[in-house]
C-alpha positions, 0 to 999 in steps of 0.5 A: 896472432895479435891485432893492434888498433890504429890510434892518433893522438889529439891536441888534448892528448886524447886518442882518436880511433879511425872508426870515430872519425869515419862517423863524424865525417858521415854526420858532417856530410849528412848535415851539409846535404840537409842544409843544401835542401833547405836552401833549395826549398827556400829558393823555390818557395812561391812568392806571396801574391801581391795585394790587389789594387782596389779596382781589381778588388771590386771586379773580384767582388762582382765576379763572386756575386755573379757566381753566387747568383748563378749558383742560386739560380741553378739551385732554384732550377734544381729544386723546380726540376725536383718538384716536376720530377716528384709531380711526374712520379706521382702522375706515373703512380696514378697512371699505374693505378689506373692501368691496374684498374683497367687490367682488372676490368679487362680481366673481368670483361674477359671472363664475361666474354669467356662465359658468353663464348661458352654460351654461344658454343653451347647454342651453336652445338644445340643448333648443329644437333637440331640441324642434323636431326632435322636432316636425318628426319628429312632423309629418313625414309618414311617407308622401309623395306625388307632388304636393308639399305633400301628407302622410299621417299616422295612428295606431291604438289597440286596447284591452282593457277590463275594467269592473266594471259590465260585464253579459251583458245588453242595454239594453232601450230600444236593444238595445245590449250592456252587456258592456264586457269586450272587445277594441275598436278605439278609434281608427284615424285617417288624416290627409291634409294639404296645404300650399301656403304660404298655402293649407292643407287637411286631411282626417281619417277615423276608424274604430272599433268603439265602438258597432259598426263605423263609419267617419266623417270627424272633420276636414275644413278649408281654411285661408288662412294669413297672418303673425299669423292663419290663417282656417279653414272646415270641421270642426275641434275646438272651440277651448275650453280645453286638453284639448278641442284636445289630440291623441288621439295625444299624450294619455297617458290613455285618454280625456278627462275626464268634463267634456270628454266631457259638454260637448264630446262628440266635440270636432269641430264645423262652422264657421269659425275665426280663430286665430294667435299674436303673440310669446307670445300665442295666440288663437282664435275660432270660430263653429260649429253647436253640435252636435259629432259626439259629442252625443246629440241631433243629432250633426253637424247643426244644428236651429236657426239660432243658432250657438255662438261660442267663443273662447280667449286665452292665453300660451305662453312659455319662462320659463327653460331647461327650464321652459315655461308656457302658460295661457289663458281660454276662453268659449262662448255659444250656444243649445240646442234643445228638441224639441217634441212632436206632438199626441196623440189620446184613448186608452182604457186598460184595466188588469186590476187583479185579473187575471181577464181581464174588464173590471171597473168602474174598470179602464177609463181614458180618457187625453185627447189633447194639443195639439202643443208647438212646439220652443224654443231656450234660452241656454247658456254656458261659461267656463273657465281652463287652465294647463300647466307643463312642466319638463325634469327633469335626467337623468330626463325631462319633467315635465308638470303641467296642470289646468283649471276649467270652469263652464257652464250648460245645456251638457251634451250627452252624459252628463246632457243639459241641457234647462232647458225640460223641467226648468223651471230652468237647469242648472248644471254645474261640472267640473275636473281636475288631472293630471301625467305624468313621463317616466322616461328615453327609454322609460317614463312615468307619470301620474296624473289626478283629475277631477270633474264635477257635471252639475247643481248643483241636483239633487234626489231624491225620498226617502220622498215628499220632494224633498231635495238630491242629489249627481249628481257624477262623480269619477275617479282615473286612474293610468297607466304607459306604455312608449314607442318611436319609433313606438308605445307600450303603456299600462296605466291603472286608473280608479277611478270614483265616481258616484251612479248606484246605489241602496242598500237604502233607495233612496238614491243610492249609488255604482255600481261601475264601476272599469276596467282598460284595456290599450292598444297604439298605433302611429303613422305 
């Protein structure tokens, strides 16, 4: 099959094909479009801004000048800020250098303190070892026994006393001598102990000539010991405060304070006790008869079925090397005994008023008899607090400072015996003391103690027919010095005693001179 192209003759006689016509038409269309875009661009072109007038030109120059000034000020401020920043950075660098130097200095001081701490720890260890060795030496029996676990210790104290109140007379009621200027055997103690691990025992005897020659037991107990508790049954010291349980061989001063001698006379009583320690805590609680060996009414006996309950809880701790602190609180609750009176008959009494030896009217009197009165019990209690601080003074010796405060009711059993049934009111007692001792090397020791005791805070006295408040308190200042050796010591003490036992010219209470000087020789074994 043959195809033919369509041709159209032109005016020139040339033939034009259809494809060429189409190309020409496309070119014309493109040209037309370009022409239209050019016209539109020409129409949308922004007009040239008009030339500003001279006034507007000046305003424009002013604005430009303000902008230039602001830019210059900002540039100056930026430069100043950069300079301040540079100075701050320099200061921070200097501070960093100083802090680095301080850190180095602190590190050096820390190393020095660590060295000092090591030295203190070593010193504390040496002191602890010395204390332990001293305690072992004190507790070690000087005399052994064939049977293991048995030990024997003891001490003797012989006094020479000179007292202001001493008289070459006798007490009318008892016949006891009033002379106190004498030699006396104050204490001679012999203690035998048994230690079989869990089972412990002790017997202690005392001989003295304080009120005639006497030998008596002052301690006898059996104990069962576990890790944190020791149970004891027998005759032992009342666990109240610090001074009552302190050993007579350890105390520098001749006697306990007036408070202790009044409220806890003799220190020992029969009963049962549980005591122990856990870490730095110390505790003791006891149930006892309530009639210690030194009381006036029933020493070592018990007239009633009630028992005294006594307890103490405290702490005992080394604070730093050489510094030791112990403190505690104590309490007692019990019941005292008021003795009844027997019945009496009617009594005929003759008083020879005119001393003529003849019975005259008005001289005979009948005193009617009275029915018997029963014995009665009464409540009593005591609370107290004690503290003790010891410090090892370098190159001098041990400094020991301690004190105690006791508040009680109806508890005096020796000096001004309390009987609220007889007095018809509860008797309030208050006592306290402070003391300090200082070792001066290995041989010498000095001490001072002041104690105060009021046996009746509500005491009254009859003055010119009127009852007025009265002061019944006792005050004692004791100053002592001692020379010590390995197994003994020699102690000299002066006691300045103040009381209200005397009377002045008007009959008012006054001080009864009772100062004393005591020289004591002591040996321990």
